[in-house]
N, C-alpha and C positions, 0 to 999 in steps of 0.2 A: 590431404586435408589436415587443416589445424587442429591440433589438439586442445582439449579443455583447457591445458595449462595454458597454451599459446593465446587463446581467447582472453584467459584471465590477464596474460602478461600485456595485452593491448588494453584492456580497460584500466590496468594498473599506472601504464604510461600515459593514459591521456591527461592533458591539461586543460582541456575544455570539454565540458558535460552538456551535450547539446541534444534536442530533439532533431529528428530527420530534416525539417524544415527550417531550423534556426541555426545562425551562425553563432550566437552568443551562449555563454554558459547559463543554465537555467537551475533552479534550486531542486527541482523532483529530480531529473536525471542525475544529479550530484549526491542525492540522498540515496537514491537507488545504488549508483555505484559504490558507496561506502557501504551500505548493507551487504551487496553482493559479494564483496572483497572481505568482508568481516566473515561471512558465512563459510566461505571457502578458507577460512584460518589466514588470509592474506591482510592481518589487523595492520600492519604498517602502512601498507599501500592504501588501505581504506581510511587511514588518517588524513591523507590530502584533501580528498573532496569533503571529509567532515569538516577540515580546518576553513576551506574554502567557505562553507555553509556559515561557520561562525563570523568569519569577515562579513558576510553578508548581512547578518543580523543587525536589525534596527535598534534603536535606544529603547524602544518601548518593549523588546523580547521577541518581535514577530518577524518573520522571514519572507521576504518577497517573492515573487515567481522568477525572477533574473535580475542580473547585475543592472539592468536600464529601467526595471519596473518593480515599484516597491508595494504594488497593489495588484490582484488581489493577494493574500497572506494565508491560503489554506495550507501551503508547502509548510508552514512552522509545523506541522503535525509531522511530516516525514523529517524535518529537521530534528526535531526531539529524538524520534526512534533511531535515528543513525547515531545521534551522539550517544543516546543512552547504550546501544548496542555496542559502540565502540569502548567505553568506559567499562562495560560489563566484563566484555573480552580481555581488556588491558588490566583488570582489577586495581582502577585507577578513577579519580575523579577529574580528568584533565577538562572537560566539558561541563563540569557541575554548575558552574556560573551560567553558562548560555543555557543550559536545561532550564535550570530554576526560572530565568527571566522568561523564556517562550512558554513554559507551564503557567504562569502568573498570567500571560497575555491570553494564553489559549482557554483557561477556566472564565476568563473575564468576557469573551467574547462567545457569540452563540448565532444560531439561525434564527429566522423569525418564524414563529409560531402563527397560526391562522386558525378561525373556527371551524369546525368540522361543516362537510357539505356532503350530501347523498351523492353527489356527482364524482366524488373522488374517493377511491377505496381506502387509502394511507389514512392513518392517524395525523392529521395536520397540527395536531396541539403537540405532540411530543418534540421537544427540543434538542436539537444535536447541533451539529455545525454545517455551514454553507460553502459554496464556492466563492461568493464574494458578500463583502458587508451588506447587511440589511435586506439578505434575500431568504428564501424559504433554507429549512434546513434539507440536505440531500444526503442519499446514500452514502456515496463514495468518500465525500470528506469526513463524515461523521465516523466511516469504518477507519480512516486515516489518522484520525486525532484518537480513537480507542487505542488503536495499536500503539502510536507515539506515547501517549499518557500511561498506558498500562507497563509499557516497556520501562518507562521511567518511575516506576513505583506508585503509580496513583490509579491503579486499577478499580479500587474500591471506592473513588471520590464519585458523589452522586450524579455529577455532570457524565462521568464514564458509564455508570449504571444505566442512566436514562438513554445514553447513546445506543448500549446494546438493545434496550427495547425498541428503539428507533428501527436497528438495522434487522430485527427479527420483525417488525412490523411491514418493513418494506419487502419481506421476501414473499414472492407470488403465491397463490393458492396450491398451484400444482409445483411447485418447487424453481428455484431460479430467482434471479432479479432483473428488474430493468433498470433504469437510471435514477429510480427513486419514486415513480409512479407505482401504482399496482393495478388499479381498476380506475378507468375513466369512461364517464358517460355509460357506465355498465359494462364495458367490453374489458375483460382481462388482458393486460399487455402482454407482449413476448419477453422471454427470458434472453438475456445477453450473457456471453462468457465472462467479459471483463469485470462488470458490477459483482456478478455471483461469485467469481474466484475472491475477489476484494473483500464482500461481505463475509464469506465463510473463514477467510484469514481472522477477520477481527474476532469472530464468534468461537476460535479455537480456544479450547480450554474451559469454557463456560459451561457451567451444568443446567443445561437447557435442554428441555424434552419435546419442544415445538415439531411436531412432523415435517413442518416444510424444509427444516435443516437437513434432514436426510433425503428429501426430495431434490433438495438442490444439489446436494453431492451425486444423486444419481443423475441428475440432469449433465452436469458437469463429464461425469464419467462416459456417458452413453455420446455426449457430443464432441469432445475434445479429440483434434487429430492434427498431424504435421503439416496440414496444408492452411492453417489458420494465420492469421496476423501475428507477429511476433508477441505483443503484447498479450493479445487474447490468450495463447497458447500459455504464455507465462503465468497469468493470474489464474488460468484454470487449472494448471498443474499445482501452483501455490496453495490454491484453496482446497484441493483434495489432499495433498501431502499434511495440510495442518490438522486434518481429521484421519484419515486412514491409512497414510502412509502412500510412499510414491507409488503413481499408475504405472504399471509394470514397463510400457513402452514409452514412457514419459521422457527418460534421458537420451534415446534414439531419436524421439521427436526433437528435442530440444538442440541436439547436436545436427540435425538434418537441418533445422533452420540456421542455425549458427554459421553452418559451412555453404549455405545456398547463394552461389553468387550471382544468380539470376535476380535476385532481391536487389542487387547492388549493396555497397557498403553499409552495415548497420550503424545506425547513430549510437552513442553512448547510451542512450534511454533504452532502446532495443537490448542493446549488449548486455547491459547491467540487468534487465529483467530476465532473460533468458538465462544468464549466469545464476542469479539468484534461484531460479526455479529450479536449476541443476544442481544446487547445494545439497549436501548430505541432510536428511531429513532430520536427524536430530541436532543439527546445528540450527536448521530454520527453526524449530520448537523453541530452542534457547534465545535466539534473538527476539523472537515473538514475546518471549515471557521475560526478557529482561536477566535472564540467568547468563553466567559466566560462559563463553564458549573457548 
């Protein structure tokens, strides 16, 4: 079986960063690749996908989703995070211009609010970020912008603080998170691993006492296992690691999925997420907070 180092070598050698169903490089897999490599101390290797993201950056500071698609631009958040983490690791300001332009764009753009409705459980008036322009604020893009902006030293900005309130508001009453709704037509929705893990990553380090946070961590702890899809497993492990430290069996599960030939070759998106989740917990905390690694 390949070792963790061999999987890292494969990610470091990649010249394209794709989803399984895509043949072209996309900004999200590239950002996760940069973050995973930095989290494992492979900082020079992480510079290559980060540089590609800089080449993809548009004149207004935003980053589109792929080489051929300039819209939507939610992945600007992950580009900021990757650039800031890399600069912190190198103790330099190589990507400072890219970060500054992306931050200006990010703070100027937001999801659309809506009047409160008795049919919808979440606070539709809170403003975060959206998947696409002129649409409602949703949980995952808001969490990604919170992570990116906080890592780039903008954690105290009012937009980020409202983003934190939105994320907490979107947690389900019994813990966990769906993809943005909580209660619809009086029916609580079911939690899912990926949005729950992403939400908890963004809430790490915040001084919050909402009981839904602990309930969400409990949900991940009792539900995560090695038979899950790579992204769900990765985000679940990352969410728990951000608050409670590594789940005891997490590395075994992550390596099992990395080595599972029956799934077929992993795309860079899946490979990067699994490797990021397997990184030392202290390094994960550092890249989330923007500290030197």
